[in-house]
N, CA, C and O atoms as a GROMACS GRO file, in nm:
protein
  408
    1MET      N    1   0.392  -0.418  -3.013
    1MET     CA    2   0.348  -0.424  -2.875
    1MET      C    3   0.416  -0.311  -2.797
    1MET      O    4   0.537  -0.289  -2.811
    2ALA      N    5   0.341  -0.241  -2.717
    2ALA     CA    6   0.395  -0.131  -2.639
    2ALA      C    7   0.477  -0.184  -2.522
    2ALA      O    8   0.440  -0.282  -2.457
    3ALA      N    9   0.587  -0.119  -2.497
    3ALA     CA   10   0.672  -0.157  -2.384
    3ALA      C   11   0.621  -0.087  -2.258
    3ALA      O   12   0.572   0.026  -2.263
    4PHE      N   13   0.634  -0.155  -2.147
    4PHE     CA   14   0.592  -0.098  -2.019
    4PHE      C   15   0.710  -0.106  -1.923
    4PHE      O   16   0.783  -0.205  -1.918
    5GLY      N   17   0.726   0.000  -1.849
    5GLY     CA   18   0.830   0.000  -1.747
    5GLY      C   19   0.794   0.102  -1.641
    5GLY      O   20   0.715   0.193  -1.664
    6PHE      N   21   0.853   0.085  -1.526
    6PHE     CA   22   0.830   0.180  -1.417
    6PHE      C   23   0.917   0.302  -1.436
    6PHE      O   24   1.026   0.294  -1.494
    7THR      N   25   0.870   0.415  -1.387
    7THR     CA   26   0.951   0.536  -1.387
    7THR      C   27   1.061   0.520  -1.281
    7THR      O   28   1.056   0.428  -1.200
    8GLU      N   29   1.157   0.608  -1.284
    8GLU     CA   30   1.264   0.603  -1.184
    8GLU      C   31   1.206   0.620  -1.043
    8GLU      O   32   1.248   0.551  -0.950
    9ALA      N   33   1.109   0.710  -1.028
    9ALA     CA   34   1.046   0.732  -0.897
    9ALA      C   35   0.971   0.606  -0.852
    9ALA      O   36   0.975   0.571  -0.734
   10GLN      N   37   0.903   0.539  -0.946
   10GLN     CA   38   0.831   0.416  -0.911
   10GLN      C   39   0.928   0.305  -0.871
   10GLN      O   40   0.898   0.228  -0.779
   11GLU      N   41   1.041   0.295  -0.939
   11GLU     CA   42   1.142   0.195  -0.902
   11GLU      C   43   1.198   0.222  -0.762
   11GLU      O   44   1.219   0.130  -0.685
   12MET      N   45   1.221   0.349  -0.731
   12MET     CA   46   1.270   0.384  -0.598
   12MET      C   47   1.166   0.352  -0.492
   12MET      O   48   1.198   0.300  -0.385
   13PHE      N   49   1.039   0.381  -0.522
   13PHE     CA   50   0.930   0.350  -0.430
   13PHE      C   51   0.921   0.199  -0.411
   13PHE      O   52   0.903   0.151  -0.298
   14ARG      N   53   0.932   0.126  -0.518
   14ARG     CA   54   0.926  -0.021  -0.513
   14ARG      C   55   1.034  -0.077  -0.421
   14ARG      O   56   1.007  -0.164  -0.338
   15THR      N   57   1.156  -0.027  -0.435
   15THR     CA   58   1.266  -0.071  -0.350
   15THR      C   59   1.237  -0.037  -0.203
   15THR      O   60   1.262  -0.118  -0.114
   16MET      N   61   1.185   0.083  -0.180
   16MET     CA   62   1.155   0.126  -0.044
   16MET      C   63   1.047   0.038   0.019
   16MET      O   64   1.060  -0.003   0.135
   17VAL      N   65   0.941   0.008  -0.056
   17VAL     CA   66   0.834  -0.078  -0.004
   17VAL      C   67   0.885  -0.219   0.018
   17VAL      O   68   0.855  -0.280   0.121
   18ARG      N   69   0.961  -0.270  -0.076
   18ARG     CA   70   1.014  -0.407  -0.062
   18ARG      C   71   1.102  -0.420   0.061
   18ARG      O   72   1.089  -0.515   0.138
   19ASP      N   73   1.192  -0.323   0.081
   19ASP     CA   74   1.280  -0.327   0.198
   19ASP      C   75   1.199  -0.321   0.328
   19ASP      O   76   1.226  -0.395   0.422
   20PHE      N   77   1.100  -0.232   0.332
   20PHE     CA   78   1.014  -0.219   0.450
   20PHE      C   79   0.939  -0.351   0.473
   20PHE      O   80   0.933  -0.400   0.586
   21ALA      N   81   0.883  -0.406   0.368
   21ALA     CA   82   0.803  -0.528   0.381
   21ALA      C   83   0.886  -0.644   0.434
   21ALA      O   84   0.840  -0.721   0.518
   22HIS      N   85   1.007  -0.658   0.385
   22HIS     CA   86   1.093  -0.767   0.432
   22HIS      C   87   1.140  -0.745   0.575
   22HIS      O   88   1.155  -0.840   0.651
   23ARG      N   89   1.162  -0.619   0.610
   23ARG     CA   90   1.209  -0.587   0.745
   23ARG      C   91   1.097  -0.589   0.848
   23ARG      O   92   1.117  -0.638   0.960
   24GLU      N   93   0.979  -0.536   0.814
   24GLU     CA   94   0.871  -0.516   0.911
   24GLU      C   95   0.754  -0.614   0.897
   24GLU      O   96   0.690  -0.648   0.997
   25LEU      N   97   0.725  -0.658   0.776
   25LEU     CA   98   0.605  -0.741   0.755
   25LEU      C   99   0.634  -0.891   0.755
   25LEU      O  100   0.553  -0.969   0.804
   26MET      N  101   0.747  -0.930   0.700
   26MET     CA  102   0.778  -1.073   0.694
   26MET      C  103   0.785  -1.136   0.833
   26MET      O  104   0.724  -1.241   0.855
   27PRO      N  105   0.859  -1.074   0.926
   27PRO     CA  106   0.862  -1.134   1.060
   27PRO      C  107   0.721  -1.131   1.122
   27PRO      O  108   0.658  -1.026   1.131
   28GLY      N  109   0.675  -1.245   1.164
   28GLY     CA  110   0.543  -1.253   1.228
   28GLY      C  111   0.426  -1.265   1.133
   28GLY      O  112   0.311  -1.263   1.177
   29ALA      N  113   0.453  -1.277   1.003
   29ALA     CA  114   0.344  -1.283   0.906
   29ALA      C  115   0.252  -1.403   0.929
   29ALA      O  116   0.130  -1.391   0.920
   30LYS      N  117   0.311  -1.517   0.959
   30LYS     CA  118   0.231  -1.639   0.980
   30LYS      C  119   0.137  -1.622   1.100
   30LYS      O  120   0.021  -1.663   1.095
   31GLU      N  121   0.188  -1.562   1.207
   31GLU     CA  122   0.106  -1.542   1.327
   31GLU      C  123  -0.009  -1.444   1.298
   31GLU      O  124  -0.122  -1.464   1.343
   32ARG      N  125   0.022  -1.337   1.223
   32ARG     CA  126  -0.083  -1.241   1.189
   32ARG      C  127  -0.190  -1.305   1.102
   32ARG      O  128  -0.309  -1.273   1.115
   33MET      N  129  -0.149  -1.394   1.014
   33MET     CA  130  -0.247  -1.464   0.930
   33MET      C  131  -0.340  -1.548   1.016
   33MET      O  132  -0.461  -1.550   0.993
   34LYS      N  133  -0.284  -1.618   1.114
   34LYS     CA  134  -0.366  -1.702   1.203
   34LYS      C  135  -0.464  -1.617   1.284
   34LYS      O  136  -0.579  -1.657   1.304
   35LEU      N  137  -0.418  -1.501   1.329
   35LEU     CA  138  -0.504  -1.412   1.409
   35LEU      C  139  -0.599  -1.330   1.323
   35LEU      O  140  -0.698  -1.274   1.372
   36ASN      N  141  -0.568  -1.323   1.194
   36ASN     CA  142  -0.649  -1.246   1.100
   36ASN      C  143  -0.663  -1.100   1.144
   36ASN      O  144  -0.772  -1.042   1.141
   37ARG      N  145  -0.550  -1.042   1.186
   37ARG     CA  146  -0.551  -0.902   1.226
   37ARG      C  147  -0.414  -0.841   1.205
   37ARG      O  148  -0.312  -0.910   1.199
   38ILE      N  149  -0.415  -0.710   1.193
   38ILE     CA  150  -0.291  -0.635   1.180
   38ILE      C  151  -0.278  -0.551   1.306
   38ILE      O  152  -0.364  -0.467   1.332
   39PRO      N  153  -0.173  -0.571   1.384
   39PRO     CA  154  -0.156  -0.494   1.507
   39PRO      C  155  -0.145  -0.344   1.479
   39PRO      O  156  -0.092  -0.302   1.376
   40GLY      N  157  -0.195  -0.265   1.571
   40GLY     CA  158  -0.194  -0.120   1.556
   40GLY      C  159  -0.056  -0.062   1.536
   40GLY      O  160  -0.039   0.033   1.460
   41ASP      N  161   0.044  -0.119   1.603
   41ASP     CA  162   0.180  -0.066   1.586
   41ASP      C  163   0.232  -0.087   1.444
   41ASP      O  164   0.310  -0.006   1.394
   42LEU      N  165   0.188  -0.195   1.380
   42LEU     CA  166   0.228  -0.220   1.242
   42LEU      C  167   0.157  -0.124   1.147
   42LEU      O  168   0.216  -0.075   1.050
   43VAL      N  169   0.030  -0.097   1.174
   43VAL     CA  170  -0.044   0.000   1.093
   43VAL      C  171   0.022   0.137   1.104
   43VAL      O  172   0.034   0.209   1.005
   44LYS      N  173   0.065   0.172   1.224
   44LYS     CA  174   0.134   0.300   1.244
   44LYS      C  175   0.264   0.304   1.164
   44LYS      O  176   0.295   0.406   1.102
   45LYS      N  177   0.338   0.196   1.164
   45LYS     CA  178   0.462   0.191   1.086
   45LYS      C  179   0.434   0.207   0.936
   45LYS      O  180   0.506   0.277   0.866
   46LEU      N  181   0.327   0.142   0.889
   46LEU     CA  182   0.288   0.156   0.748
   46LEU      C  183   0.253   0.301   0.716
   46LEU      O  184   0.292   0.355   0.613
   47ALA      N  185   0.178   0.364   0.807
   47ALA     CA  186   0.138   0.504   0.788
   47ALA      C  187   0.260   0.595   0.792
   47ALA      O  188   0.275   0.683   0.707
   48ASP      N  189   0.346   0.575   0.890
   48ASP     CA  190   0.466   0.658   0.904
   48ASP      C  191   0.557   0.647   0.782
   48ASP      O  192   0.624   0.743   0.744
   49ALA      N  193   0.559   0.529   0.721
   49ALA     CA  194   0.641   0.508   0.602
   49ALA      C  195   0.577   0.567   0.477
   49ALA      O  196   0.641   0.576   0.372
   50GLY      N  197   0.450   0.608   0.487
   50GLY     CA  198   0.382   0.669   0.374
   50GLY      C  199   0.315   0.570   0.280
   50GLY      O  200   0.294   0.600   0.163
   51PHE      N  201   0.280   0.451   0.331
   51PHE     CA  202   0.222   0.349   0.246
   51PHE      C  203   0.070   0.339   0.256
   51PHE      O  204   0.010   0.254   0.190
   52LEU      N  205   0.007   0.422   0.335
   52LEU     CA  206  -0.139   0.420   0.347
   52LEU      C  207  -0.197   0.546   0.283
   52LEU      O  208  -0.131   0.650   0.276
   53GLY      N  209  -0.319   0.536   0.236
   53GLY     CA  210  -0.384   0.652   0.176
   53GLY      C  211  -0.326   0.692   0.042
   53GLY      O  212  -0.332   0.809   0.003
   54LEU      N  213  -0.269   0.596  -0.028
   54LEU     CA  214  -0.202   0.626  -0.154
   54LEU      C  215  -0.295   0.682  -0.260
   54LEU      O  216  -0.251   0.759  -0.345
   55ARG      N  217  -0.421   0.646  -0.258
   55ARG     CA  218  -0.514   0.691  -0.362
   55ARG      C  219  -0.619   0.788  -0.307
   55ARG      O  220  -0.720   0.815  -0.373
   56ILE      N  221  -0.596   0.841  -0.190
   56ILE     CA  222  -0.687   0.939  -0.130
   56ILE      C  223  -0.632   1.078  -0.160
   56ILE      O  224  -0.512   1.101  -0.145
   57PRO      N  225  -0.717   1.172  -0.203
   57PRO     CA  226  -0.669   1.308  -0.231
   57PRO      C  227  -0.601   1.372  -0.110
   57PRO      O  228  -0.640   1.347   0.005
   58GLU      N  229  -0.501   1.454  -0.137
   58GLU     CA  230  -0.424   1.518  -0.031
   58GLU      C  231  -0.511   1.601   0.062
   58GLU      O  232  -0.485   1.607   0.183
   59LYS      N  233  -0.613   1.666   0.008
   59LYS     CA  234  -0.696   1.752   0.094
   59LYS      C  235  -0.772   1.673   0.199
   59LYS      O  236  -0.827   1.731   0.293
   60TYR      N  237  -0.776   1.540   0.184
   60TYR     CA  238  -0.841   1.454   0.283
   60TYR      C  239  -0.738   1.370   0.360
   60TYR      O  240  -0.773   1.272   0.425
   61GLY      N  241  -0.613   1.409   0.352
   61GLY     CA  242  -0.509   1.342   0.428
   61GLY      C  243  -0.434   1.232   0.355
   61GLY      O  244  -0.349   1.166   0.413
   62GLY      N  245  -0.466   1.211   0.228
   62GLY     CA  246  -0.399   1.107   0.152
   62GLY      C  247  -0.284   1.161   0.069
   62GLY      O  248  -0.235   1.272   0.092
   63GLN      N  249  -0.242   1.082  -0.028
   63GLN     CA  250  -0.128   1.120  -0.111
   63GLN      C  251  -0.163   1.134  -0.259
   63GLN      O  252  -0.089   1.196  -0.334
   64MET      N  253  -0.275   1.077  -0.300
   64MET     CA  254  -0.322   1.077  -0.438
   64MET      C  255  -0.212   1.040  -0.538
   64MET      O  256  -0.189   1.110  -0.637
   65SER      N  257  -0.146   0.929  -0.509
   65SER     CA  258  -0.045   0.879  -0.602
   65SER      C  259  -0.115   0.814  -0.721
   65SER      O  260  -0.236   0.790  -0.719
   66ASP      N  261  -0.039   0.785  -0.824
   66ASP     CA  262  -0.097   0.720  -0.941
   66ASP      C  263  -0.128   0.573  -0.910
   66ASP      O  264  -0.077   0.517  -0.813
   67ILE      N  265  -0.211   0.514  -0.992
   67ILE     CA  266  -0.258   0.378  -0.967
   67ILE      C  267  -0.144   0.276  -0.978
   67ILE      O  268  -0.147   0.173  -0.910
   68VAL      N  269  -0.046   0.301  -1.061
   68VAL     CA  270   0.067   0.209  -1.074
   68VAL      C  271   0.148   0.207  -0.944
   68VAL      O  272   0.187   0.100  -0.897
   69THR      N  273   0.171   0.323  -0.886
   69THR     CA  274   0.244   0.330  -0.759
   69THR      C  275   0.167   0.257  -0.648
   69THR      O  276   0.227   0.185  -0.569
   70ALA      N  277   0.036   0.276  -0.643
   70ALA     CA  278  -0.046   0.205  -0.545
   70ALA      C  279  -0.038   0.054  -0.568
   70ALA      O  280  -0.033  -0.024  -0.473
   71GLY      N  281  -0.037   0.013  -0.694
   71GLY     CA  282  -0.025  -0.128  -0.728
   71GLY      C  283   0.108  -0.186  -0.684
   71GLY      O  284   0.116  -0.301  -0.640
   72ILE      N  285   0.213  -0.106  -0.697
   72ILE     CA  286   0.345  -0.150  -0.652
   72ILE      C  287   0.341  -0.178  -0.502
   72ILE      O  288   0.395  -0.279  -0.456
   73ALA      N  289   0.278  -0.090  -0.426
   73ALA     CA  290   0.268  -0.110  -0.281
   73ALA      C  291   0.193  -0.239  -0.249
   73ALA      O  292   0.233  -0.314  -0.161
   74CYS      N  293   0.084  -0.263  -0.321
   74CYS     CA  294   0.007  -0.387  -0.299
   74CYS      C  295   0.092  -0.510  -0.329
   74CYS      O  296   0.096  -0.604  -0.250
   75GLU      N  297   0.159  -0.508  -0.441
   75GLU     CA  298   0.238  -0.624  -0.483
   75GLU      C  299   0.352  -0.653  -0.387
   75GLU      O  300   0.374  -0.768  -0.348
   76GLU      N  301   0.425  -0.551  -0.350
   76GLU     CA  302   0.543  -0.572  -0.265
   76GLU      C  303   0.505  -0.613  -0.123
   76GLU      O  304   0.573  -0.696  -0.064
   77THR      N  305   0.400  -0.556  -0.068
   77THR     CA  306   0.359  -0.595   0.067
   77THR      C  307   0.302  -0.736   0.067
   77THR      O  308   0.328  -0.814   0.159
   78ALA      N  309   0.226  -0.770  -0.036
   78ALA     CA  310   0.168  -0.904  -0.042
   78ALA      C  311   0.275  -1.011  -0.059
   78ALA      O  312   0.264  -1.120  -0.004
   79SER      N  313   0.378  -0.980  -0.136
   79SER     CA  314   0.482  -1.080  -0.158
   79SER      C  315   0.563  -1.109  -0.032
   79SER      O  316   0.624  -1.215  -0.020
   80ALA      N  317   0.564  -1.015   0.061
   80ALA     CA  318   0.642  -1.034   0.184
   80ALA      C  319   0.562  -1.095   0.297
   80ALA      O  320   0.620  -1.159   0.385
   81SER      N  321   0.429  -1.078   0.297
   81SER     CA  322   0.358  -1.119   0.418
   81SER      C  323   0.214  -1.164   0.397
   81SER      O  324   0.144  -1.185   0.496
   82PHE      N  325   0.170  -1.179   0.279
   82PHE     CA  326   0.030  -1.211   0.251
   82PHE      C  327  -0.062  -1.097   0.290
   82PHE      O  328  -0.183  -1.105   0.269
   83LEU      N  329  -0.007  -0.991   0.347
   83LEU     CA  330  -0.082  -0.870   0.379
   83LEU      C  331  -0.070  -0.782   0.257
   83LEU      O  332   0.041  -0.746   0.218
   84SER      N  333  -0.178  -0.747   0.199
   84SER     CA  334  -0.171  -0.658   0.084
   84SER      C  335  -0.232  -0.526   0.120
   84SER      O  336  -0.330  -0.519   0.196
   85LEU      N  337  -0.177  -0.422   0.068
   85LEU     CA  338  -0.236  -0.290   0.088
   85LEU      C  339  -0.349  -0.267  -0.011
   85LEU      O  340  -0.384  -0.154  -0.042
   86SER      N  341  -0.406  -0.378  -0.059
   86SER     CA  342  -0.515  -0.364  -0.154
   86SER      C  343  -0.634  -0.294  -0.092
   86SER      O  344  -0.721  -0.244  -0.164
   87ASN      N  345  -0.639  -0.288   0.041
   87ASN     CA  346  -0.747  -0.211   0.101
   87ASN      C  347  -0.731  -0.064   0.065
   87ASN      O  348  -0.827   0.012   0.076
   88ASN      N  349  -0.612  -0.024   0.022
   88ASN     CA  350  -0.595   0.111  -0.033
   88ASN      C  351  -0.684   0.126  -0.155
   88ASN      O  352  -0.746   0.231  -0.175
   89GLN      N  353  -0.691   0.022  -0.237
   89GLN     CA  354  -0.775   0.028  -0.356
   89GLN      C  355  -0.922   0.031  -0.316
   89GLN      O  356  -1.000   0.107  -0.373
   90ALA      N  357  -0.960  -0.050  -0.219
   90ALA     CA  358  -1.099  -0.050  -0.174
   90ALA      C  359  -1.134   0.083  -0.111
   90ALA      O  360  -1.242   0.136  -0.133
   91THR      N  361  -1.042   0.137  -0.032
   91THR     CA  362  -1.065   0.266   0.030
   91THR      C  363  -1.078   0.373  -0.077
   91THR      O  364  -1.162   0.462  -0.067
   92SER      N  365  -0.994   0.364  -0.178
   92SER     CA  366  -0.999   0.461  -0.287
   92SER      C  367  -1.134   0.456  -0.356
   92SER      O  368  -1.193   0.560  -0.385
   93TYR      N  369  -1.185   0.335  -0.383
   93TYR     CA  370  -1.314   0.321  -0.448
   93TYR      C  371  -1.425   0.376  -0.359
   93TYR      O  372  -1.510   0.452  -0.405
   94THR      N  373  -1.423   0.338  -0.233
   94THR     CA  374  -1.524   0.386  -0.139
   94THR      C  375  -1.519   0.537  -0.130
   94THR      O  376  -1.623   0.603  -0.128
   95PHE      N  377  -1.399   0.591  -0.124
   95PHE     CA  378  -1.382   0.736  -0.116
   95PHE      C  379  -1.441   0.802  -0.240
   95PHE      O  380  -1.512   0.902  -0.229
   96SER      N  381  -1.410   0.747  -0.358
   96SER     CA  382  -1.459   0.810  -0.480
   96SER      C  383  -1.611   0.802  -0.489
   96SER      O  384  -1.675   0.897  -0.535
   97VAL      N  385  -1.668   0.692  -0.446
   97VAL     CA  386  -1.814   0.681  -0.447
   97VAL      C  387  -1.874   0.780  -0.348
   97VAL      O  388  -1.972   0.848  -0.380
   98THR      N  389  -1.816   0.788  -0.230
   98THR     CA  390  -1.870   0.874  -0.127
   98THR      C  391  -1.858   1.022  -0.161
   98THR      O  392  -1.954   1.098  -0.145
   99PHE      N  393  -1.742   1.064  -0.208
   99PHE     CA  394  -1.718   1.206  -0.226
   99PHE      C  395  -1.740   1.257  -0.367
   99PHE      O  396  -1.764   1.376  -0.386
  100TYR      N  397  -1.733   1.171  -0.466
  100TYR     CA  398  -1.742   1.220  -0.602
  100TYR      C  399  -1.869   1.181  -0.674
  100TYR      O  400  -1.908   1.247  -0.770
  101GLU      N  401  -1.934   1.077  -0.632
  101GLU     CA  402  -2.051   1.030  -0.706
  101GLU      C  403  -2.182   1.064  -0.639
  101GLU      O  404  -2.287   1.045  -0.700
  102ILE      N  405  -2.180   1.112  -0.518
  102ILE     CA  406  -2.304   1.146  -0.449
  102ILE      C  407  -2.340   1.290  -0.479
  102ILE      O  408  -2.442   1.339  -0.431
   0.00000   0.00000   0.00000
């Protein structure tokens, strides 16, 4: 069976996302769930921290990180607040369909 592990950079990213999620996303998570919305200031914090656009090519303003790194962001944000950055994956798919398959 093949062994799987994160790279050193992925582990550092994981720690950074986890710390951010516990500091910024956990507080108020229940209220955001009830309202079913993410306040603009929180979206800005996510963007400023570099957690949005993970699978969008750089020439379009994204970061084009690998899929494992994007998955780490989804997992760590979801574990802290039920908010998952999985819309990064949906955005990535939509982007690829729009720009690469047409």
